[in-house]
C-alpha positions as CSV (number, residue, x, y, z in Angstrom):
1,M,67.8,123.9,109.0
2,K,70.1,126.7,108.0
3,L,72.9,128.1,110.1
4,Y,74.0,131.6,109.4
5,Y,77.6,132.1,110.5
6,T,80.7,134.2,110.2
7,P,84.2,132.6,110.6
8,G,86.0,133.5,113.8
9,T,82.8,134.5,115.7
10,S,80.7,132.9,118.4
11,S,78.6,131.3,115.6
12,L,81.2,128.5,115.9
13,F,79.3,127.4,119.1
14,P,76.1,126.3,117.4
15,H,78.2,125.0,114.5
16,I,79.9,122.6,116.8
17,V,76.7,121.7,118.6
18,L,74.9,120.8,115.3
19,H,77.7,118.5,114.5
20,E,77.6,116.9,117.9
21,A,73.9,116.5,117.6
22,G,74.2,114.8,114.2
23,L,71.5,116.9,112.6
24,A,71.5,117.9,109.0
25,F,71.9,121.6,108.2
26,E,73.0,124.0,105.6
27,K,75.8,126.6,106.3
28,I,75.3,130.1,105.0
29,K,78.2,132.4,105.4
30,V,77.7,136.1,106.3
31,D,80.2,138.8,105.6
32,E,80.7,140.6,109.0
33,H,81.2,144.0,107.4
34,T,78.8,144.1,104.4
35,K,76.2,141.9,105.9
36,L,75.9,140.1,102.6
37,M,75.3,136.3,102.4
38,D,76.9,133.9,99.9
39,N,74.0,134.5,97.5
40,G,74.4,138.3,97.6
41,A,71.3,138.8,99.7
42,D,71.2,141.1,102.7
43,Y,71.5,139.1,106.0
44,R,69.5,141.7,107.8
45,T,66.4,140.2,106.1
46,V,67.0,137.2,108.3
47,N,68.2,139.0,111.5
48,S,67.5,142.8,111.4
49,L,70.3,143.4,113.9
50,G,72.8,141.9,111.4
51,Y,74.9,139.7,113.7
52,V,75.3,136.0,113.8
53,P,74.5,133.3,114.6
54,A,71.0,132.6,113.5
55,L,69.3,129.3,112.9
56,E,66.4,129.1,110.4
57,L,64.2,126.1,111.0
58,D,62.5,124.1,108.2
59,D,59.2,126.0,108.8
60,G,61.0,129.3,108.3
61,T,61.1,130.2,112.0
62,V,64.4,132.0,112.8
63,L,66.1,131.6,116.2
64,T,68.8,134.1,117.3
65,E,71.2,134.3,120.2
66,G,73.7,131.4,120.5
67,T,72.8,130.2,124.0
68,A,69.1,129.9,123.0
69,I,70.0,128.2,119.6
70,V,72.2,125.5,121.2
71,Q,69.6,124.6,123.8
72,Y,67.0,124.2,121.1
73,I,69.3,121.9,119.2
74,A,70.2,119.9,122.3
75,D,66.5,119.3,123.1
76,Q,65.9,117.9,119.6
77,V,68.3,115.0,120.4
78,P,67.9,114.2,124.1
79,A,69.7,110.9,123.7
80,K,72.9,112.8,123.0
81,Q,72.7,114.3,126.5
82,L,74.2,117.6,125.4
83,A,72.0,119.4,127.9
84,P,70.1,118.1,131.0
85,P,66.3,118.0,130.7
86,N,64.3,121.2,131.0
87,G,62.9,122.0,134.4
88,T,65.7,120.3,136.3
89,L,68.3,121.8,138.6
90,E,71.0,120.5,136.3
91,R,69.5,122.5,133.4
92,A,69.5,125.6,135.6
93,K,73.2,125.0,136.3
94,L,73.9,124.7,132.6
95,Q,72.1,127.9,131.9
96,S,74.0,129.6,134.7
97,W,77.3,128.6,133.0
98,L,76.2,129.6,129.6
99,T,75.2,133.0,130.9
100,F,78.5,133.4,132.7
101,I,80.5,132.5,129.6
102,A,78.4,134.8,127.4
103,T,78.4,137.8,129.8
104,E,81.5,137.6,131.9
105,I,84.0,136.1,129.4
106,Q,82.7,136.8,125.8
107,M,81.0,140.1,126.2
108,G,82.7,141.2,129.4
109,C,86.3,140.5,128.4
110,F,87.0,139.3,124.8
111,C,84.7,141.6,122.8
112,P,86.1,144.8,124.3
113,L,89.6,143.5,123.7
114,F,88.8,143.1,120.0
115,H,87.2,146.5,119.7
116,P,89.6,149.0,117.9
117,T,88.6,152.0,120.0
118,T,89.3,150.3,123.4
119,S,92.1,152.2,125.1
120,D,95.3,150.5,126.4
121,A,94.3,151.2,130.0
122,A,90.9,149.6,129.4
123,K,92.5,146.6,127.7
124,T,94.7,146.1,130.8
125,M,91.6,146.1,132.9
126,Y,89.8,143.6,130.7
127,R,92.8,141.2,130.6
128,K,92.9,141.3,134.4
129,R,89.2,140.6,134.5
130,L,89.6,137.7,132.1
131,A,92.3,136.2,134.2
132,S,90.1,136.4,137.3
133,R,87.1,134.8,135.5
134,L,89.3,131.9,134.1
135,S,90.9,131.2,137.4
136,G,87.4,130.7,138.9
137,V,86.5,128.3,136.1
138,D,89.8,126.5,136.6
139,R,89.1,126.0,140.3
140,H,85.6,124.6,139.4
141,L,87.2,122.1,137.0
142,S,89.9,121.0,139.4
143,Q,87.3,118.8,141.0
144,Q,85.6,117.4,137.9
145,Q,86.2,116.5,134.3
146,Y,83.6,118.7,132.7
147,M,81.6,121.9,133.4
148,L,78.6,119.9,134.6
149,G,80.5,117.0,136.1
150,E,81.2,113.7,134.3
151,R,79.6,114.4,130.9
152,F,80.5,116.8,128.1
153,S,77.8,119.4,127.6
154,L,77.0,122.7,125.8
155,A,79.0,124.6,128.4
156,D,82.2,122.8,127.4
157,A,81.8,123.5,123.7
158,Y,81.1,127.2,124.5
159,L,84.1,127.6,126.7
160,L,86.4,126.1,124.0
161,V,85.0,128.6,121.4
162,V,85.7,131.7,123.5
163,L,89.1,130.5,124.6
164,N,90.1,130.1,121.0
165,W,90.1,133.9,120.8
166,A,93.1,134.1,123.1
167,R,95.4,133.4,120.2
168,P,94.8,136.4,118.0
169,L,94.9,138.6,121.1
170,D,98.2,137.1,122.2
171,I,96.8,136.3,125.6
172,D,98.9,133.9,127.7
173,L,96.5,131.2,129.1
174,S,99.3,129.3,130.9
175,P,98.5,130.7,134.4
176,A,95.2,128.7,134.3
177,C,96.8,125.6,132.7
178,T,98.5,123.2,135.1
179,C,98.3,120.2,132.6
180,A,98.3,117.6,135.4
181,P,100.0,114.4,134.4
182,Q,96.7,112.5,134.9
183,T,94.9,114.6,132.4
184,R,93.1,112.3,130.0
185,C,94.0,112.2,126.3
186,C,91.2,112.4,123.9
187,T,90.5,110.9,120.5
188,T,88.6,112.6,117.7
189,R,85.0,113.1,118.7
190,S,82.4,111.6,116.3
191,A,81.6,115.0,114.8
192,G,85.3,115.9,114.3
193,S,84.6,119.2,116.0
194,L,87.1,118.8,118.9
195,A,89.7,116.6,117.0
196,S,93.0,116.5,118.8
197,R,95.6,114.3,120.4
198,G,97.0,115.5,123.7
199,P,95.3,117.0,126.8
200,D,91.5,116.6,126.6
201,P,90.0,119.9,125.3
202,R,86.8,119.2,127.1
203,S,88.3,120.2,130.5
204,L,89.6,123.7,131.0
205,R,93.2,122.6,131.6
206,G,93.0,120.5,128.4
207,K,91.4,123.4,126.5
208,L,94.1,125.8,127.5
209,C,96.9,123.4,126.7
210,F,95.1,122.3,123.5
211,L,94.9,125.9,122.3
212,R,98.6,126.6,123.1
213,S,100.0,123.6,121.3
214,P,100.3,122.5,117.7
215,R,97.6,120.2,116.5
216,P,96.8,118.3,113.3
217,A,94.4,119.6,110.8
218,S,90.8,119.0,111.8
219,P,87.9,118.3,109.5
220,F,86.1,121.0,111.5
221,P,88.3,124.1,111.9
222,L,88.1,125.8,115.3
223,C,88.1,129.2,113.7
224,G,85.4,128.4,111.2
């Protein structure tokens, strides 16, 4: 498989999931502005719309849209339990959270804040909207360790990716971060994708504190 990615974008989401799944893949970097790949070819021959991520399968089939890509990956390794089985209520709940993060947090808040033509008044509105959305997620996680309950899933990886964008926007995440004393500490995950010591980045409180605090170098950079 080949993963087409651009550092700092949501292509980090399937990048993390491929590592979690333990599947072999080739990374192909795409320049966000020129749309050129490492080999000089035009990425639009892979995805005519020109944006990442895209996943090219061994038979040449190309999948686009991050939330579709990661579910395909998860279904290749059901033993990893990164996603509940298709056709179940729990899978529908996962899809609900993936849609929420994609539309309400990524596209509905962060993307307009990065856009150079967004007015200051609009940015204020998007920041308030983001605070509202995150407070809802924080309430959800106050009763459980992970987005779907007791097990890490695709939704947790996606949330960590989008919250990573708070740093370059200088967004204070502390209102949604209580850092309760009983918050579990984590060790490096087998993929190295969520390497940290300190509050568990797989809960929202842990993610928020994780992103606000210094951390050792990881073999899998969060902004890559």
